[in-house]
DRENDO-1510 file (C-alpha; in Angstrom, 1 decimal, always signed):
<recs>
REC; n; res; u; v; w
REC; 1; MET; -116.2; +68.8; -143.5 .
REC; 2; ASP; -116.9; +71.5; -140.9 .
REC; 3; ILE; -117.3; +70.2; -137.4 .
REC; 4; ILE; -117.6; +72.1; -134.1 .
REC; 5; LYS; -114.2; +72.8; -132.5 .
REC; 6; LEU; -113.2; +70.2; -129.9 .
REC; 7; PRO; -112.8; +70.6; -127.0 .
REC; 8; ILE; -116.0; +72.6; -126.7 .
REC; 9; GLU; -115.6; +75.7; -124.6 .
REC; 10; TYR; -118.5; +76.9; -122.6 .
REC; 11; SER; -119.1; +79.4; -119.8 .
REC; 12; ALA; -119.5; +78.0; -116.3 .
REC; 13; SER; -122.4; +80.5; -115.8 .
REC; 14; VAL; -124.2; +78.8; -118.7 .
REC; 15; LEU; -123.6; +75.1; -117.9 .
REC; 16; ASP; -122.2; +73.5; -114.8 .
REC; 17; SER; -120.6; +70.5; -116.4 .
REC; 18; ARG; -119.8; +68.7; -119.7 .
REC; 19; PHE; -122.2; +65.9; -118.7 .
REC; 20; ARG; -125.1; +68.4; -118.5 .
REC; 21; LEU; -124.1; +69.8; -121.9 .
REC; 22; VAL; -124.3; +66.3; -123.4 .
REC; 23; LEU; -127.7; +65.6; -121.9 .
REC; 24; ILE; -129.1; +68.9; -122.9 .
REC; 25; ALA; -127.7; +68.7; -126.4 .
REC; 26; ALA; -129.0; +65.1; -126.9 .
REC; 27; GLN; -132.5; +66.1; -125.8 .
REC; 28; ARG; -132.5; +69.2; -128.0 .
REC; 29; ALA; -131.2; +67.3; -131.0 .
REC; 30; ARG; -134.2; +64.9; -130.7 .
REC; 31; GLN; -136.5; +67.9; -130.6 .
REC; 32; ILE; -134.9; +69.4; -133.7 .
REC; 33; SER; -135.2; +66.0; -135.4 .
REC; 34; ASP; -138.9; +66.1; -134.5 .
REC; 35; GLY; -139.3; +69.4; -136.3 .
REC; 36; SER; -138.7; +72.0; -133.6 .
REC; 37; PRO; -137.2; +75.2; -135.0 .
REC; 38; VAL; -133.5; +76.0; -134.6 .
REC; 39; LEU; -132.8; +78.9; -132.2 .
REC; 40; VAL; -129.4; +79.9; -133.6 .
REC; 41; LYS; -128.1; +80.8; -137.1 .
REC; 42; SER; -125.3; +78.5; -137.9 .
REC; 43; LYS; -123.3; +77.2; -140.8 .
REC; 44; TYR; -123.8; +73.7; -139.5 .
REC; 45; VAL; -126.6; +71.4; -140.6 .
REC; 46; LYS; -126.4; +68.4; -138.3 .
REC; 47; ASN; -129.0; +68.4; -135.5 .
REC; 48; THR; -126.4; +67.4; -132.8 .
REC; 49; THR; -124.1; +70.2; -133.8 .
REC; 50; LEU; -127.0; +72.7; -133.9 .
REC; 51; ALA; -128.1; +71.5; -130.4 .
REC; 52; LEU; -124.6; +71.9; -129.0 .
REC; 53; GLU; -124.4; +75.5; -130.4 .
REC; 54; GLU; -127.8; +76.4; -128.9 .
REC; 55; ALA; -126.7; +75.0; -125.5 .
REC; 56; ILE; -123.3; +76.8; -125.5 .
REC; 57; GLU; -124.9; +80.1; -126.6 .
REC; 58; ASP; -127.4; +79.9; -123.7 .
REC; 59; LYS; -130.4; +79.7; -125.9 .
REC; 60; LEU; -131.9; +76.7; -124.0 .
REC; 61; ARG; -133.5; +76.7; -120.6 .
REC; 62; TYR; -133.3; +73.5; -118.6 .
REC; 63; LEU; -134.5; +72.2; -115.3 .
REC; 64; THR; -132.6; +70.3; -112.6 .
REC; 65; GLY; -133.4; +68.3; -109.6 .
REC; 66; GLU; -137.0; +67.8; -108.5 .
REC; 67; ASP; -138.3; +70.3; -111.1 .
REC; 68; ALA; -136.7; +68.2; -113.9 .
REC; 69; ARG; -138.2; +65.0; -112.5 .
REC; 70; LYS; -141.7; +66.5; -112.3 .
REC; 71; ALA; -141.4; +67.9; -115.8 .
REC; 72; ARG; -140.3; +64.5; -117.2 .
REC; 73; GLU; -143.2; +62.7; -115.5 .
REC; 74; MET; -145.6; +65.3; -117.0 .
REC; 75; GLU; -144.1; +64.8; -120.4 .
REC; 76; TYR; -144.4; +61.0; -120.2 .
REC; 77; ARG; -148.0; +61.3; -119.0 .
REC; 78; MET; -148.8; +63.6; -121.9 .
REC; 79; ARG; -147.1; +61.4; -124.4 .
REC; 80; ARG; -149.0; +58.3; -123.1 .
REC; 81; GLU; -152.3; +60.2; -123.3 .
REC; 82; ARG; -151.5; +61.4; -126.8 .
REC; 83; MET; -150.6; +57.8; -127.9 .
REC; 84; ALA; -153.8; +56.4; -126.3 .
REC; 85; ARG; -155.9; +59.1; -128.0 .
REC; 86; GLN; -154.2; +58.4; -131.3 .
REC; 87; SER; -154.8; +54.6; -130.8 .
REC; 88; MET; -158.5; +55.2; -130.0 .
REC; 89; GLU; -158.9; +57.4; -133.1 .
REC; 90; GLU; -157.2; +54.8; -135.3 .
REC; 91; ALA; -159.5; +52.1; -133.9 .
REC; 92; ALA; -162.6; +54.2; -134.4 .
REC; 93; ALA; -161.5; +54.9; -138.0 .
REC; 94; ALA; -160.9; +51.2; -138.6 .
REC; 95; SER; -164.3; +50.4; -137.1 .
REC; 96; LEU; -166.0; +53.0; -139.3 .
REC; 97; GLU; -164.2; +51.5; -142.3 .
REC; 98; LYS; -165.4; +48.0; -141.4 .
REC; 99; MET; -169.0; +49.3; -140.9 .
REC; 100; GLU; -168.9; +50.9; -144.4 .
REC; 101; GLU; -167.6; +47.6; -145.9 .
REC; 102; ILE; -170.5; +45.8; -144.2 .
REC; 103; LYS; -173.0; +48.3; -145.4 .
REC; 104; GLU; -171.8; +48.1; -149.0 .
REC; 105; ALA; -171.8; +44.3; -148.8 .
REC; 106; TYR; -175.4; +44.4; -147.5 .
REC; 107; LYS; -176.5; +46.8; -150.2 .
REC; 108; SER; -175.0; +44.6; -153.0 .
REC; 109; GLU; -176.5; +41.5; -151.4 .
REC; 110; THR; -180.0; +43.0; -151.2 .
REC; 111; VAL; -179.7; +44.2; -154.8 .
REC; 112; VAL; -178.7; +40.7; -155.9 .
REC; 113; MET; -181.6; +39.2; -153.8 .
REC; 114; ALA; -184.1; +41.7; -155.3 .
REC; 115; ALA; -182.9; +40.9; -158.8 .
REC; 116; GLU; -183.2; +37.1; -158.2 .
REC; 117; GLU; -186.7; +37.7; -156.7 .
REC; 118; ASP; -187.7; +39.8; -159.8 .
REC; 119; GLU; -186.4; +37.1; -162.0 .
REC; 120; MET; -188.3; +34.4; -160.2 .
REC; 121; LEU; -191.5; +36.4; -160.3 .
REC; 122; GLY; -191.0; +37.1; -164.0 .
REC; 123; ASP; -190.6; +33.4; -164.7 .
REC; 124; GLU; -193.8; +32.5; -162.8 .
REC; 125; SER; -195.8; +35.2; -164.5 .
REC; 126; ASP; -194.7; +33.9; -167.9 .
REC; 127; GLU; -195.9; +30.4; -166.9 .
REC; 128; ASP; -199.2; +31.7; -165.6 .
REC; 129; PHE; -199.9; +34.1; -168.4 .
REC; 130; GLY; -198.2; +32.6; -171.3 .
REC; 131; ASP; -198.4; +33.7; -174.9 .
REC; 132; GLU; -201.0; +31.0; -175.7 .
REC; 133; GLU; -203.7; +32.0; -178.1 .
REC; 134; VAL; -207.1; +32.3; -176.7 .
REC; 135; SER; -209.6; +30.6; -178.9 .
REC; 136; ASP; -212.7; +32.4; -180.1 .
REC; 137; GLU; -214.8; +29.5; -179.0 .
REC; 138; VAL; -214.6; +30.5; -175.3 .
REC; 139; PHE; -215.9; +33.9; -176.0 .
REC; 140; GLU; -218.7; +32.6; -178.2 .
REC; 141; ASP; -220.0; +30.4; -175.4 .
REC; 142; GLU; -220.1; +33.3; -173.1 .
REC; 143; GLU; -222.1; +35.4; -175.5 .
REC; 144; GLU; -224.9; +32.9; -175.8 .
</recs>
């Protein structure tokens, strides 16, 4: 099993502390897990090891202090907006689905009602205009 050599050696010009290295690598590993492309060629495959290599090789840019706080707030706001938009889209899709179900139910109900009405009209017409034979006597009376 290949693992990155411990202790990890890094340049003080690249990173100011091991704590910052851990924070940057953890955040970058999450980004790689979410599908972000890897910035270094490596023999390693684990996201955390790749993130550590990227940080050590100075492939990552990071913010500190007030700039970092503002960037994080903006990221949270964008994430909340994206989640809200996604939630609204899902609700609209569910509503549209429900409307289609209601429309189909209405169509099938009206078809059934129309068929019942036709059946009722058909039964009444058979009663009114049955297949009774009309006698010739009635016509003879009219002719005279």
